[in-house]
N, C-alpha and C positions, 0 to 999 in steps of 0.2 A: 823291878826287882825280880820278877819271874824269869826274865831273860837272863839276868845275871846268875840266878840259881841254876838254870839249864846250862849255861856256859861252864860253870864250875863242875857240874855233873859230867859234861863231855870231856873235861880235862882230868876227870878222876879225883877232883878236889871236893870230896863229899862233905868234909867238915865245914868248908866255906859255903857250900850249897845249903847245908843245914842252917847256918846262920841266916842266910837270905830267906829261906822258907819260914823259919821261925819268926822273923820280922814280919813277913806277910801275914802269917797266921795271927799274930798279935794285932795287926792293923785291921785286916778284913779277911777272915778265914774263908776259903773256898775249897771245894772238893779236890780239884786238880792239885792245888798246892799241898793239901794234906796228904794226898797220895804220893806226891814227889818226896815229901818229907819222910814218909814211911819207908819208901824205897831207898833213900839215902841211909837211913838207920840200918836197913837190911844189908846194904852194901858194906857197911862198917861192922856188921855182925853184933850190933847192940840190941839184944832182945828186949830188955826192959823199956828202952826208948821206943822200940817198935810197937810194943803194947800200948804205951801212952799215946803214940801218934795214931794208932788204930782207933783208940777210944775217942780221940779228938775228931777223927775222920767220921766216925759214926754220929757224933753230935752235930755235925753240920747239916743245916736245913737246906735241902736242894731247892733252887729256884724252880718256878713252874716252867716246864718245858713245853714249848709250843707244839701243837699237834703235828704240824708239817716237819718240824725239826726232829721229832721223835724217831723217825725212821729214815732220816736223810743219810745217804751214803756217798762216798766219793771213790768209786771203783769202776773199772771198765770190765770187770768180770761178769759175763752174762748170767752165770748161775747165781751169783749173789744178787744181781738185779732182779732176777726172777723170784727169788725167795722174798725179797723185800716187797715186791709188787704183790705177791700172794698174801703177805701179812697185811698190807695196806687195804686189801679188798676182802679180808676175812670177815665172816659174819660176826665174830666176837668184837672185832674192831669197829664195826658199824654200830653195835650196841654200846660200845665204850663212848662213841661220839655223841650219843643221844643224851 
């Protein structure tokens, strides 16, 4: 269903995308779907539904993120890689792991 929602977004059919995302949210809410739902309401200019979608987004409990995945990146930009490596070896990060 997520792929169907994304396909509707790419086609500019935000109402159909909202239907897909609302179904997903009713079955098993997740952060990404809630964010996509919020953005669809934004694209249609529906402020009240944006507010409700944002409230639902805030209610979602995030799954535990594995330590290695927390700072994983997929870029060839050397500056970004340097920043991420600095974060990984930061003294506060070492304390966080303990």
